C-alpha positions in Angstrom: 147.0 227.9 -93.2 147.2 225.4 -96.2 147.8 221.6 -95.7 149.1 219.1 -97.6 149.8 214.9 -97.3 152.2 213.2 -98.7 153.4 209.6 -98.5 156.8 208.3 -97.8 159.7 206.4 -97.2 162.7 206.7 -94.5 165.5 204.9 -96.2 169.2 203.8 -96.0 168.3 203.2 -92.2 171.7 203.0 -90.6 172.6 200.5 -88.1 172.2 202.2 -84.9 169.1 204.1 -86.7 167.4 200.2 -87.3 168.0 199.2 -84.0 166.4 202.4 -82.6 163.5 202.1 -84.9 162.7 198.6 -84.0 162.6 199.5 -80.1 161.8 202.9 -79.4 160.0 203.5 -83.0 155.8 203.1 -83.3 153.2 203.7 -85.6 151.4 207.0 -84.9 154.9 208.6 -83.4 156.4 212.0 -85.3 160.2 211.7 -86.8 162.0 215.4 -87.7 163.4 216.4 -91.0 167.0 218.4 -91.0 168.6 218.9 -94.1 172.3 218.4 -94.6 173.1 220.1 -97.3 177.0 219.5 -96.7 176.6 216.1 -97.3 179.0 214.8 -99.7 176.7 212.3 -101.3 174.1 214.5 -102.3 173.0 218.1 -100.9 169.8 218.2 -101.0 170.0 215.3 -98.4 167.4 215.4 -95.6 167.8 213.2 -92.5 164.6 211.9 -89.9 165.3 212.3 -86.5 163.5 210.4 -83.2 164.5 210.9 -79.9 167.8 212.5 -81.3 168.7 209.2 -83.3 169.1 209.3 -87.2 166.9 206.6 -88.0 167.9 206.8 -92.0 167.0 209.4 -95.3 164.5 210.8 -97.2 165.3 209.3 -100.9 167.1 210.5 -103.1 165.2 211.4 -105.7 162.6 213.3 -103.4 164.3 216.3 -103.8 161.2 218.5 -103.4 161.3 217.7 -99.5 164.8 219.2 -99.0 163.0 222.2 -101.7 160.2 222.6 -99.3 161.9 222.5 -95.7 164.2 225.2 -98.4 161.3 227.6 -98.7 160.4 227.4 -95.0 157.4 225.1 -94.6 156.8 223.3 -91.7 156.1 219.6 -91.3 154.6 217.6 -89.3 155.8 213.3 -90.4 153.9 210.8 -88.9 155.1 206.7 -89.1 152.0 204.6 -91.0 154.1 201.7 -91.1 157.4 199.4 -91.4 158.9 197.8 -93.8 160.7 194.1 -93.6 162.9 192.7 -96.4 162.9 188.5 -96.5 165.4 188.0 -94.2 163.3 190.0 -91.3 165.3 193.1 -91.7 164.0 196.4 -91.1 164.7 197.2 -94.5 162.6 201.1 -94.2 159.8 203.2 -92.7 156.8 204.2 -94.2 155.5 207.8 -93.4 153.1 210.7 -93.9 154.4 213.7 -94.8 152.2 216.9 -93.7 153.7 219.9 -95.4 151.9 223.1 -93.3 152.7 226.4 -95.3 151.7 229.5 -94.1 148.9 230.9 -96.9 151.8 230.6 -99.6 151.1 228.6 -102.8 153.4 226.2 -104.1 153.8 224.1 -106.6 152.7 220.4 -106.1 155.5 218.3 -105.5 156.1 215.4 -108.3 155.0 212.1 -105.6 153.8 209.7 -107.8 154.8 206.1 -107.2 154.7 202.8 -108.0 152.0 202.6 -105.6 150.5 205.3 -106.1 149.6 204.3 -109.8 149.8 200.5 -110.0 148.6 199.7 -106.2 145.4 198.2 -106.8 147.1 195.9 -109.6 149.8 194.8 -107.4 146.5 194.2 -104.1 145.4 191.6 -106.6 148.1 190.0 -108.0 149.7 189.7 -104.0 146.6 188.2 -103.2 146.8 185.2 -105.9 150.3 184.5 -106.0 149.8 184.1 -102.0 146.6 182.2 -101.7 148.4 178.9 -101.2 149.9 180.4 -98.0 152.7 180.9 -99.7 154.5 183.7 -101.5 157.5 181.9 -102.9 160.7 183.9 -104.2 159.8 183.1 -108.1 156.4 185.2 -107.3 158.0 187.7 -106.1 160.7 187.5 -108.5 158.2 188.4 -111.2 155.9 190.6 -109.0 159.1 192.8 -108.8 160.2 193.2 -112.5 156.3 193.4 -113.2 156.3 196.4 -110.2 158.6 198.1 -112.4 158.2 198.0 -115.8 154.2 198.6 -115.0 155.3 201.6 -112.9 157.7 202.8 -115.4 154.8 202.1 -118.6 152.8 204.6 -115.7 155.3 207.0 -115.9 157.3 206.7 -112.4 161.0 207.4 -112.6 161.1 203.9 -109.7 163.2 204.5 -106.8 166.2 202.4 -106.3 164.4 199.4 -104.3 160.9 200.9 -104.5 159.7 197.6 -106.7 160.6 195.6 -104.3 159.1 197.6 -101.5 156.1 197.9 -103.0 156.1 194.2 -103.4 156.2 194.1 -99.9 153.5 196.5 -98.9 150.7 194.8 -101.1 151.8 190.8 -99.5 150.8 192.7 -96.7 148.3 194.4 -97.7 146.5 191.4 -100.2 143.3 191.8 -100.8 140.5 189.7 -100.3 137.6 188.4 -102.7 135.9 191.4 -101.1 138.5 193.7 -101.7 139.1 192.4 -105.1 135.2 193.2 -106.1 135.9 196.7 -104.8 139.2 197.3 -106.6 137.9 196.1 -110.2 134.8 198.4 -109.0 137.6 201.2 -108.6 139.3 200.5 -112.0 136.7 200.1 -114.2 135.5 203.5 -113.7 138.4 205.1 -113.0 141.3 202.6 -115.3 139.6 200.1 -117.4 142.7 199.6 -118.9 144.4 198.2 -116.3 141.7 195.1 -116.0 142.8 193.7 -119.2 146.6 193.9 -117.1 145.5 192.6 -114.3 143.6 189.5 -116.2 146.6 188.6 -118.3 149.2 188.9 -114.9 146.7 186.8 -112.8 146.9 183.5 -114.8 151.1 183.9 -114.8 151.1 184.5 -111.4 149.2 181.3 -110.9 151.7 179.9 -113.3 154.9 181.0 -112.2 156.4 178.7 -109.6 155.6 175.5 -112.0 152.1 174.3 -110.8 148.7 175.7 -110.2 147.7 174.5 -106.6 143.9 174.3 -106.6 143.8 176.8 -104.1 145.2 179.7 -106.8 142.6 177.9 -109.9 139.8 179.2 -107.9 141.4 182.8 -107.1 141.9 183.3 -110.8 138.4 181.6 -112.0 137.1 184.1 -109.1 138.8 187.3 -110.4 138.0 186.5 -114.2 134.0 186.3 -113.0 134.8 189.7 -111.1 137.0 191.2 -114.1 134.8 190.3 -116.8 131.6 191.8 -114.9 134.2 195.1 -114.4 134.8 194.7 -118.2 131.0 195.1 -119.2 130.7 197.5 -116.8 133.8 199.9 -118.4 132.0 198.9 -122.1 128.7 200.1 -120.6 129.9 203.8 -119.9 131.3 204.6 -122.6 128.4 203.5 -124.7 
């Protein structure tokens, strides 16, 4: 048996589904996928159920999920996290879809996302934005726009609301200085061109709310040191 695993989201949560998820759904729980080919909005609709309650839907652009079901694959879908909006309401459910196919060769689905392509960059910038203990609206709006445009630059066609979700994800997973050093080392090896992007954006991120606080200034100084080291490593590896 072939097992492949892909991150995804449950979105468009109905009121009853969101309430059920808040009360009964936890990380590690499994949910079931159900095709709804007669849905008037989209014949590729895939609904997500837990305990007999529809808790939401697979994003419309993730057509590969409906195709996988139609091709006869079996799926294990596990809850990996919860994403709340700025009002504290449940906005989406983060899931991992394991595709279980009986030895058939399948075309790999297009599962690239903002998080998969620039998640490391967003985590570093979120660290700068939140280093003073707050993450203000201008910082959030700037990072969302950066996520959208940078994602498009990397060949991602963002789903509706994907940039906002990616920023909330990055805020929850904002890195420490140790994490930043590890990420920058990874970028120096795999995507050295991203280092200059992070360099340029981290100072803008610190200034976006109109002033650079001392904690932000120190964070930018520390990041620049790590980025300079990463750029040197990338240059040496090319040579």
